[in-house]
SERO-4910 file (N, C-alpha, C, O; in steps of 0.05 Angstrom, whole numbers):
BEGIN
 pado doro    nc1    nc2    nc3   cac1   cac2   cac3    cc1    cc2    cc3    oc1    oc2    oc3
  Met    A     17    -24      0      0      0      0     17     25      0     37     26     15
  Ser    A     11     44    -17     26     69    -17     16     88      4     -5     83     16
  Leu    A     31    109     10     22    128     31     -4    141     23    -21    147     40
  Gly    A     -8    144     -3    -33    156    -11    -57    139     -7    -80    148     -8
  Asp    A    -53    112     -2    -75     94      2    -81     91     31   -102     78     38
  Asp    A    -65    102     49    -69     98     78    -86    121     89    -78    144     88
  Pro    A   -111    114     99   -128    136    109   -115    151    131   -118    176    132
  Glu    A   -102    137    150    -90    151    172    -67    168    163    -62    190    173
  Gly    A    -51    157    144    -28    172    135    -35    197    119    -19    214    116
  Ser    A    -60    198    109    -68    222     93    -85    241    109    -97    259     98
  Gly    A    -85    237    136    -98    256    153   -128    250    156   -143    269    158
  Gly    A   -136    224    156   -164    217    159   -178    212    133   -164    207    113
  Tyr    A   -204    212    133   -219    205    109   -226    229     92   -236    225     70
  Gly    A   -221    253    102   -228    276     86   -214    277     60   -189    274     59
  Gly    A   -229    282     38   -216    284     12   -212    258     -2   -202    258    -24
  Thr    A   -220    235     11   -215    209     -2   -239    201    -18   -237    182    -34
  Gly    A   -262    214    -15   -286    206    -29   -301    183    -16   -320    173    -28
  Gln    A   -292    175      8   -305    153     22   -325    163     42   -319    184     55
  Thr    A   -347    149     46   -367    157     67   -367    136     88   -371    112     82
  Arg    A   -363    143    112   -363    124    134   -391    121    145   -403    141    154
  Thr    A   -401     97    145   -428     91    155   -426     76    181   -411     56    183
  Arg    A   -439     86    201   -439     74    228   -464     57    232   -486     67    228
  Tyr    A   -460     32    239   -483     14    245   -487     13    275   -469     20    290
  Pro    A   -510      4    283   -514      1    312   -494    -18    325   -484    -36    312
  Glu    A   -487    -13    350   -467    -29    364   -474    -58    363   -497    -66    368
  Gly    A   -454    -75    357   -458   -103    356   -469   -114    330   -472   -138    327
  Ser    A   -474    -96    311   -485   -105    286   -464   -119    269   -470   -136    252
  Gly    A   -438   -111    273   -416   -123    258   -415   -114    229   -401   -126    213
  Gly    A   -430    -94    222   -431    -86    195   -412    -64    187   -410    -58    163
  Asp    A   -398    -51    206   -381    -29    199   -353    -39    191   -338    -50    207
  Val    A   -347    -37    165   -322    -47    155   -298    -31    165   -275    -40    162
  Tyr    A   -303     -9    178   -281      8    188   -276      3    218   -261     18    230
  Gly    A   -289    -17    230   -281    -24    257   -304    -20    277   -298    -23    301
  Gly    A   -329    -15    270   -350    -13    289   -357     16    297   -340     34    293
  Ala    A   -380     20    308   -389     47    316   -375     56    341   -364     40    356
  Arg    A   -375     82    345   -363     93    369   -379     85    393   -403     81    392
  Arg    A   -365     81    416   -379     71    440   -376     90    463   -372     82    486
  Gly    A   -377    115    458   -377    135    479   -351    138    492   -330    135    480
  Gly    A   -351    144    518   -327    150    533   -308    126    537   -284    130    542
  Arg    A   -319    101    534   -301     79    538   -279     77    518   -257     66    525
  Ser    A   -283     86    494   -262     84    473   -237    100    480   -215     91    475
  Ser    A   -241    123    493   -217    139    501   -201    125    523   -177    126    523
  Ser    A   -216    111    541   -202     96    562   -186     74    551   -163     68    559
  Arg    A   -198     60    532   -184     37    519   -160     47    503   -139     34    503
  Ser    A   -163     70    490   -140     81    475   -117     87    494    -94     82    488
  Leu    A   -124     98    518   -103    105    537    -89     80    547    -64     79    549
  Val    A   -104     58    552    -92     33    561    -74     22    539    -52     11    545
  Thr    A    -83     24    514    -66     14    492    -40     29    490    -19     16    487
  Val    A    -41     55    492    -17     72    490      2     65    513     26     62    508
  Val    A     -8     62    537      9     55    560     21     28    556     45     24    562
  Gly    A      6      9    545     16    -18    540     39    -18    520     59    -31    524
  Val    A     36     -2    499     57      0    479     83     12    491    105      2    485
  Val    A     80     33    507    103     46    520    118     26    538    142     25    538
  Val    A    102     10    553    115     -9    571    130    -30    556    153    -37    563
  Leu    A    118    -40    534    132    -60    517    158    -48    505    178    -62    503
  Leu    A    156    -23    496    180    -10    484    202     -7    504    226    -13    498
  Ile    A    196      1    529    216      3    550    228    -24    556    253    -26    559
  Ala    A    211    -45    557    222    -72    562    240    -81    540    260    -94    545
  Ala    A    233    -75    515    250    -83    492    277    -69    493    297    -82    488
  Ile    A    277    -43    499    302    -29    501    320    -40    523    344    -43    520
  Ala    A    308    -46    546    323    -57    569    335    -84    561    358    -90    568
  Phe    A    319   -100    547    329   -127    539    352   -124    520    372   -139    522
  Ala    A    350   -106    500    371   -102    481    397    -93    494    419   -102    488
  Asn    A    395    -74    513    418    -64    527    431    -86    544    456    -88    546
  Arg    A    414   -103    556    425   -125    571    441   -145    554    461   -156    563
  Gly    A    432   -148    529    445   -166    510    474   -157    505    491   -174    501
  Gly    A    478   -131    504    505   -121    498    524   -126    521    549   -126    517
  Asp    A    513   -129    546    531   -133    569    535   -162    576    552   -169    592
  Asp    A    521   -180    562    523   -208    568    546   -220    553    546   -219    528
  Pro    A    566   -231    567    590   -242    553    582   -264    533    597   -269    514
  Ser    A    560   -278    538    552   -299    520    540   -289    494    537   -304    475
  Ser    A    534   -263    493    523   -252    469    545   -243    451    562   -227    459
  Ser    A    546   -253    426    567   -245    407    557   -248    379    535   -258    375
  Thr    A    574   -240    360    567   -243    332    574   -270    321    571   -275    297
  Glu    A    584   -288    339    594   -313    329    571   -333    324    574   -350    307
  Gly    A    549   -330    338    527   -349    336    506   -340    317    507   -318    306
  Ala    A    486   -357    314    463   -351    297    438   -363    309    440   -384    323
  Gly    A    415   -351    305    390   -361    315    378   -381    297    392   -393    280
  Ala    A    352   -386    300    338   -405    284    339   -397    254    339   -374    247
  Ala    A    340   -418    238    340   -414    209    363   -397    199    362   -384    179
  Gly    A    386   -398    215    410   -384    206    409   -354    209    427   -340    199
  Gln    A    388   -343    223    387   -314    227    405   -305    249    409   -320    268
  Pro    A    417   -281    247    435   -271    268    420   -268    294    396   -263    295
  Lys    A    434   -271    316    422   -267    343    412   -238    345    422   -220    332
  Ala    A    393   -234    363    381   -208    366    402   -188    376    400   -164    372
  Ser    A    423   -198    390    443   -181    402    467   -178    384    488   -167    393
  Ala    A    465   -186    358    489   -187    341    501   -159    337    526   -157    334
  Thr    A    485   -138    337    496   -112    333    495    -95    358    498    -70    357
  Ala    A    491   -107    381    491    -92    406    519    -82    412    539    -95    405
  Pro    A    522    -57    423    548    -46    428    564    -63    448    553    -72    468
  Ser    A    589    -68    441    606    -85    458    624    -69    477    634    -79    497
  Gly    A    627    -43    471    645    -26    487    674    -29    478    691    -15    489
  Thr    A    680    -45    458    707    -49    448    710    -33    422    694    -36    403
  Lys    A    731    -17    420    736     -2    396    744    -22    374    764    -36    377
  Pro    A    729    -23    352    733    -45    332    757    -41    314    767    -61    304
  Val    A    766    -16    310    787    -12    290    799     15    294    786     34    302
  Gln    A    825     17    287    839     43    287    846     50    258    856     33    243
  Ser    A    841     74    250    844     82    222    862    106    219    860    125    234
  Thr    A    879    104    199    896    127    191    892    131    161    895    113    145
  Pro    A    884    156    153    879    161    124    902    151    107    926    157    112
  Gly    A    895    137     85    915    127     67    928    101     74    944     90     58
  Leu    A    923     91     98    935     65    107    913     45    112    890     52    118
  Ile    A    920     19    111    901     -2    117    896     -1    147    915     -1    163
  Pro    A    870      0    156    864      1    184    876    -21    200    880    -43    190
  Thr    A    882    -16    226    894    -36    244    880    -34    271    860    -20    274
  Gly    A    891    -50    290    881    -48    318    855    -62    322    838    -52    337
  Tyr    A    852    -86    310    827   -100    313    826   -116    339    847   -124    349
  Ala    A    802   -119    350    798   -133    375    803   -163    371    799   -174    349
  His    A    812   -176    392    819   -205    391    793   -221    396    791   -235    416
  Asn    A    774   -219    378    749   -233    380    736   -235    352    748   -225    333
  Ala    A    712   -246    351    699   -249    325    693   -222    312    694   -218    288
  Gln    A    686   -202    329    681   -175    319    705   -164    305    703   -152    284
  Gly    A    728   -167    318    753   -157    307    761   -171    281    771   -159    262
  Ala    A    756   -198    280    763   -213    256    746   -204    232    756   -202    210
  Gln    A    721   -199    237    703   -190    216    711   -162    206    710   -156    182
  Ser    A    718   -145    224    727   -118    217    752   -119    200    755   -106    180
  Ala    A    771   -136    208    796   -140    193    790   -150    165    801   -140    146
  Ala    A    773   -171    164    767   -183    138    755   -164    119    761   -164     95
  Ala    A    736   -147    129    723   -128    111    743   -108    100    743   -102     76
  Asn    A    761    -98    117    781    -78    107    802    -91     90    813    -79     72
  Tyr    A    808   -116     95    828   -131     78    816   -136     50    830   -136     30
  Ala    A    790   -141     49    776   -145     23    779   -119      7    783   -121    -18
  Val    A    776    -96     19    779    -71      5    807    -68     -6    811    -60    -29
  Ala    A    827    -75     10    855    -74      1    861    -92    -22    875    -85    -41
  Leu    A    849   -117    -21    854   -137    -42    841   -129    -68    848   -139    -89
  Gly    A    821   -111    -67    808   -102    -91    815    -74   -100    801    -62   -116
  Ser    A    837    -64    -89    844    -36    -95    864    -34   -119    875    -54   -128
  Thr    A    867    -10   -129    886     -5   -151    914    -11   -143    931    -16   -160
  Gly    A    920    -10   -117    948    -15   -107    958    -42   -113    982    -47   -113
  Leu    A    940    -61   -119    949    -88   -124    962    -91   -152    975   -112   -157
  Phe    A    958    -71   -169    968    -74   -197    996    -63   -200   1008    -65   -222
  Ala    A   1008    -50   -180   1035    -40   -181   1052    -55   -161   1043    -59   -138
  Lys    A   1076    -63   -168   1093    -79   -152   1098    -68   -124   1095    -83   -105
  Thr    A   1106    -43   -122   1113    -31    -96   1089    -31    -77   1092    -41    -54
  Thr    A   1067    -21    -85   1043    -20    -68   1032    -47    -63   1022    -53    -41
  Arg    A   1034    -65    -82   1024    -93    -78   1039   -107    -55   1027   -119    -38
  Asp    A   1065   -104    -56   1081   -117    -34   1075   -105     -7   1074   -120     13
  Ser    A   1070    -79     -6   1063    -66     20   1036    -77     30   1033    -82     54
  Ile    A   1017    -81     12    991    -92     20    994   -120     31    983   -127     52
  Leu    A   1009   -137     17   1012   -164     26   1026   -166     53   1018   -182     70
  Gln    A   1046   -149     57   1060   -149     83   1042   -140    106   1046   -147    129
  Ala    A   1022   -123     99   1005   -112    120    983   -131    128    974   -130    151
  Ile    A    973   -148    110    948   -163    116    952   -193    117    934   -207    127
  Phe    A    975   -203    108    979   -232    108    998   -240    131   1015   -225    139
  Thr    A    995   -265    140   1013   -275    161   1041   -276    149   1044   -283    126
  Pro    A   1062   -269    165   1089   -267    154   1098   -291    139   1113   -288    119
  Ser    A   1090   -315    147   1100   -339    134   1089   -342    105   1099   -359     90
  Arg    A   1069   -327     98   1057   -329     72   1066   -307     53   1061   -309     28
  Val    A   1078   -286     62   1083   -263     46   1102   -268     23   1096   -261      0
  Thr    A   1124   -281     28   1144   -286      6   1132   -301    -17   1136   -294    -40
  Ser    A   1118   -323    -11   1107   -340    -33   1085   -325    -48   1082   -328    -72
  Leu    A   1070   -308    -33   1049   -293    -46   1060   -271    -65   1050   -267    -87
  Glu    A   1081   -259    -56   1094   -239    -73   1103   -251    -99   1099   -239   -120
  Ala    A   1115   -275    -97   1124   -288   -122   1101   -296   -140   1102   -293   -164
  Ala    A   1079   -306   -127   1056   -315   -143   1042   -292   -157   1035   -294   -180
  Leu    A   1039   -270   -143   1025   -247   -154   1043   -232   -175   1033   -219   -193
  Asp    A   1069   -234   -172   1087   -222   -192   1083   -236   -219   1085   -224   -240
  Lys    A   1077   -262   -217   1072   -277   -242   1044   -271   -253   1040   -273   -277
  Ala    A   1025   -264   -236    998   -258   -245    995   -230   -256    983   -225   -277
  Tyr    A   1006   -210   -241   1003   -182   -249   1028   -174   -266   1044   -158   -257
  Thr    A   1030   -185   -289   1052   -179   -307   1047   -154   -323   1024   -144   -324
  Pro    A   1068   -142   -335   1063   -119   -352   1043   -125   -375   1028   -107   -383
  Gln    A   1044   -149   -385   1025   -156   -406    997   -157   -396    978   -149   -410
  Phe    A    993   -166   -371    966   -167   -360    956   -138   -356    933   -133   -362
  Asn    A    973   -120   -346    965    -92   -343    957    -80   -369    937    -65   -371
  Glu    A    972    -86   -390    966    -75   -416    940    -85   -427    926    -71   -442
  Ser    A    933   -110   -420    907   -121   -429    884   -107   -417    861   -108   -427
  Leu    A    888    -94   -394    867    -78   -381    867    -49   -391    850    -33   -382
  Gly    A    886    -42   -408    888    -15   -418    906      2   -401    907     27   -405
  Leu    A    921    -10   -383    939      5   -365    967      6   -377    973     -7   -397
  Asn    A    983     23   -365   1012     23   -372   1024     -3   -360   1012    -16   -343
  Lys    A   1048     -9   -369   1061    -34   -359   1064    -35   -329   1064    -56   -317
  Asp    A   1068    -11   -317   1073    -10   -288   1047     -9   -272   1048     -7   -247
  Gly    A   1024    -12   -285    998    -12   -271    985     15   -268    964     17   -256
  Ser    A    998     36   -277    986     63   -276    967     67   -300    969     53   -320
  Ala    A    949     87   -297    931     93   -319    944    112   -339    959    129   -332
  Pro    A    937    108   -365    948    126   -386    937    154   -381    917    158   -368
  Thr    A    951    173   -393    943    201   -390    915    205   -402    908    195   -424
  Gly    A    898    219   -386    870    223   -395    851    202   -386    827    204   -392
  Tyr    A    860    182   -372    842    160   -362    844    158   -332    864    166   -320
  Thr    A    823    146   -320    823    141   -291    819    111   -287    799    100   -296
  Phe    A    838     98   -274    835     69   -269    818     66   -244    823     78   -223
  Val    A    797     49   -246    778     44   -225    780     15   -216    776     -3   -232
  Ser    A    787     10   -191    786    -17   -179    778    -13   -150    795     -5   -134
  Arg    A    754    -18   -144    744    -13   -117    725    -35   -108    708    -44   -122
  Thr    A    729    -44    -83    713    -65    -71    698    -53    -47    709    -39    -31
  Thr    A    672    -59    -45    655    -50    -24    643    -74     -9    626    -87    -21
  Pro    A    650    -79     16    638   -101     31    608    -95     37    601    -73     45
  Met    A    592   -115     33    563   -113     39    556   -125     66    536   -118     78
  Gly    A    573   -144     74    568   -157    100    589   -179    105    603   -187     86
  Thr    A    590   -188    129    610   -209    137    596   -230    154    576   -225    166
  Lys    A    608   -253    154    598   -274    172    622   -292    179    640   -297    163
  Val    A    622   -302    204    642   -321    213    632   -349    209    610   -356    218
  Thr    A    647   -366    194    639   -393    189    653   -413    206    642   -435    211
  Gln    A    677   -407    216    691   -424    235    705   -406    255    715   -385    248
  Thr    A    706   -415    280    717   -398    300    731   -413    322    722   -435    330
  Ser    A    753   -402    332    766   -411    357    780   -387    368    777   -365    357
  Ala    A    794   -390    389    806   -367    403    825   -351    384    825   -327    384
  Asp    A    842   -365    369    862   -352    353    859   -357    323    877   -350    307
  Asp    A    838   -370    315    833   -376    286    804   -370    279    786   -379    293
  Met    A    801   -356    257    774   -349    248    773   -353    217    792   -347    203
  Thr    A    750   -362    208    745   -362    179    722   -343    174    700   -347    185
  Val    A    727   -323    158    707   -301    154    701   -299    124    719   -298    108
  Ala    A    675   -298    118    667   -293     90    657   -265     88    643   -255    105
  Val    A    666   -251     66    658   -223     62    644   -221     35    656   -227     14
  Trp    A    619   -213     36    603   -210     11    609   -181      1    606   -162     15
  Cys    A    616   -179    -25    626   -154    -36    613   -147    -63    604   -164    -78
  Gly    A    612   -121    -67    607   -110    -94    632    -97   -104    647    -86    -88
  Gly    A    638    -98   -130    663    -87   -140    660    -72   -165    641    -76   -181
  Leu    A    679    -54   -170    680    -38   -195    708    -42   -207    728    -42   -192
  Leu    A    709    -46   -233    735    -50   -246    734    -40   -275    715    -47   -289
  Gly    A    753    -24   -283    755    -15   -310    770     11   -313    780     22   -293
  Leu    A    770     21   -337    785     45   -344    765     66   -353    752     63   -374
  Ala    A    762     88   -338    743    109   -345    758    130   -362    778    140   -355
  Gly    A    746    135   -385    758    155   -403    746    151   -431    736    130   -438
  Gln    A    748    172   -447    737    171   -474    752    149   -490    776    147   -489
  Asn    A    737    134   -505    747    113   -523    760     90   -507    776     75   -519
  Ser    A    753     87   -482    764     65   -466    753     38   -477    729     36   -482
  Thr    A    770     19   -481    762     -8   -490    755    -26   -466    745    -48   -470
  Asn    A    759    -16   -442    752    -31   -418    737    -13   -399    748     -5   -378
  Pro    A    712     -6   -405    697     12   -388    692      0   -360    693    -25   -357
  Val    A    685     17   -341    681      8   -314    656     -9   -312    634     -1   -321
  Thr    A    658    -33   -302    636    -52   -298    634    -60   -269    653    -58   -254
  Ser    A    611    -70   -261    606    -78   -233    605   -109   -231    599   -122   -251
  Ser    A    611   -119   -208    610   -148   -203    603   -153   -174    605   -135   -157
  Trp    A    595   -178   -169    588   -187   -141    604   -212   -135    605   -230   -152
  Phe    A    615   -214   -112    631   -237   -105    634   -240    -75    628   -221    -60
  Thr    A    643   -263    -66    647   -268    -38    676   -277    -34    685   -296    -46
  Ile    A    690   -264    -16    718   -271     -9    718   -285     18    707   -274     38
  Thr    A    729   -309     20    731   -324     45    760   -324     54    777   -332     39
  Met    A    764   -315     78    791   -313     89    794   -330    114    778   -328    133
  Lys    A    815   -347    114    822   -361    138    843   -344    152    864   -337    141
  Met    A    837   -336    177    854   -316    191    864   -328    217    852   -346    229
  Glu    A    887   -317    226    898   -325    251    907   -300    267    915   -280    255
  Trp    A    907   -303    293    916   -281    310    946   -284    314    955   -303    328
  Thr    A    961   -267    302    991   -269    304   1003   -241    305    993   -223    291
  Gly    A   1023   -237    322   1035   -211    325   1015   -190    335   1017   -167    327
  Asn    A    997   -199    352    977   -181    364    958   -169    343    949   -146    346
  Ala    A    953   -184    322    935   -174    300    923   -198    285    935   -220    285
  Trp    A    901   -193    272    889   -213    254    903   -211    227    905   -190    215
  Lys    A    913   -234    217    926   -236    191    914   -258    174    904   -278    185
  Ile    A    915   -255    148    904   -275    130    924   -298    126    948   -293    121
  Val    A    915   -323    129    931   -346    123    926   -354     94    945   -357     79
  Thr    A    901   -359     87    894   -365     59    868   -350     53    852   -343     71
  His    A    863   -346     27    837   -334     19    829   -345     -8    846   -354    -24
  Ser    A    803   -344    -13    792   -353    -38    768   -335    -46    758   -321    -29
  Gln    A    760   -336    -71    739   -319    -80    720   -334    -99    729   -351   -115
  Lys    A    694   -329    -97    675   -341   -115    654   -319   -123    652   -299   -109
  Glu    A    640   -324   -144    621   -305   -154    596   -305   -136    589   -325   -124
  Gly    A    582   -281   -136    557   -278   -122    559   -277    -92    581   -277    -80
  Pro    A    535   -276    -79    508   -274    -90    504   -248   -106    513   -226    -98
  Ser    A    491   -250   -129    488   -227   -147    458   -219   -150    442   -237   -155
  Pro    A    451   -194   -146    423   -185   -149    416   -183   -179    433   -184   -196
  Val    A    390   -181   -184    381   -177   -211    390   -149   -220    384   -130   -205
  Pro    A    403   -145   -243    411   -118   -251    388    -99   -254    366   -107   -263
  Gly    A    392    -75   -245    371    -55   -247    371    -43   -275    386    -51   -293
  Asp    A    353    -23   -279    351    -10   -305    363     18   -305    355     35   -320
  Asp    A    383     22   -287    396     48   -285    412     53   -311    424     36   -322
  Lys    A    411     78   -319    426     86   -343    456     89   -335    463    101   -315
  Ala    A    473     77   -351    502     78   -346    512    107   -348    504    121   -366
  Ser    A    529    114   -330    540    141   -330    562    144   -352    572    124   -361
  Ser    A    567    168   -359    588    173   -379    616    168   -366    618    166   -342
  Ala    A    636    165   -383    663    161   -373    672    184   -355    685    179   -335
  Asp    A    665    208   -362    673    232   -346    659    231   -319    672    237   -299
  Glu    A    634    224   -319    619    223   -293    631    201   -275    633    206   -251
  Met    A    638    178   -286    649    157   -270    676    165   -259    682    160   -235
  Ala    A    693    176   -275    719    185   -266    717    206   -244    732    205   -224
  Lys    A    699    224   -247    695    245   -227    685    234   -201    694    242   -180
  Ala    A    667    214   -203    656    202   -178    678    188   -163    679    190   -138
  Val    A    695    173   -177    716    158   -163    736    177   -150    747    171   -129
  Glu    A    741    200   -163    760    219   -152    749    234   -128    763    242   -110
  Glu    A    722    240   -129    710    256   -108    700    241    -84    699    251    -62
  Tyr    A    692    215    -88    681    200    -66    701    180    -56    708    160    -69
  Gly    A    710    185    -32    730    167    -19    717    142     -8    692    141     -6
  Gly    A    733    123     -1    723     98     11    719    101     41    722    122     53
  Phe    A    712     78     53    706     77     82    724     58     97    736     40     85
  Thr    A    726     62    123    737     42    141    714     26    151    694     37    160
  Tyr    A    716     -1    151    694    -18    159    699    -30    186    721    -38    193
  Ala    A    678    -31    202    680    -42    229    654    -57    236    632    -48    231
  Arg    A    657    -81    247    634    -98    254    624    -89    281    605   -101    292
***
C-alpha cells in the first residue's frame, strides 16, 4: 500500500471520497471497525498507549542487557540461520583504528575484530594498489601472516605482469594512461564467521566491486560485479592476519535498469568519493 492509500497517513478520510457509515453497536456491519462507543473508547485508547510504551521500554532494556552479556556475540546464529538479536549490540570495544591512506589496524581479539579486519582486507585486495609492484608488496605485508608473504609476492608477480596490465588498458607499471582514470574498488556488503576458535577465524565477506578504465574511447569501461571472499585468519603478532583466501562469484542481485554514467561522470565520482573504514 502506498502512503496515498493509507487513510490515517493522509490525515483521515477527508478528501478520499469515502463515506463512513456507522451501524448500531454489535451489528458487525461497519467495515471500518464498528461504531463509536462513547467514553469507553478513550479509556481503551489510553490503556493501549500505556501498554505500547511499557513494551517499548522492556524491549530497550532487553537489548541493552544483551550487549553486556558475555555470551552474546556475533559468532552465533539463531533459528533458520538468522543472526542473534544481540548481534549488533554495542560491545564497548573499539573495533578498528584508522589512519587516512593506510590499511586500518588495531582489531579486537574476537569475532568482531576478525570481521572488521576481513572487511578492510577485502577492500585492500580489490584496490588499484594491487596492480603495481611496490604498493602490492606493501599490501601483502600488512594483511597476510608473515609466513605467507614471500610466496604470495612471487605468485602475484607472475599474475600481475606488464602484459596483464596492458590487457586492461593500463601502462606496464599498472598506472593509468594520460587522460584516463583506473577504477578498482571493492565495497563489503556484509560479513559472517563460518569457523571460530580463540586464535583462528574463517570469515566470509560479501562484496560488490568496480573495475575498468574510465575515459573517452576506453576499451575496458568500468563494470560492476558481485563476489564473496573467504579468508582463513589467525591471531599473530597481536593482530588478525590472512593465512589463505579464496573468491567465488555472487550472490548477485538482478541488474537494475539504471542508465550507465558517462566516462567523465564515472571518473569524477571515483576521484571525489572516498572509501570507508569498515567495522563490525
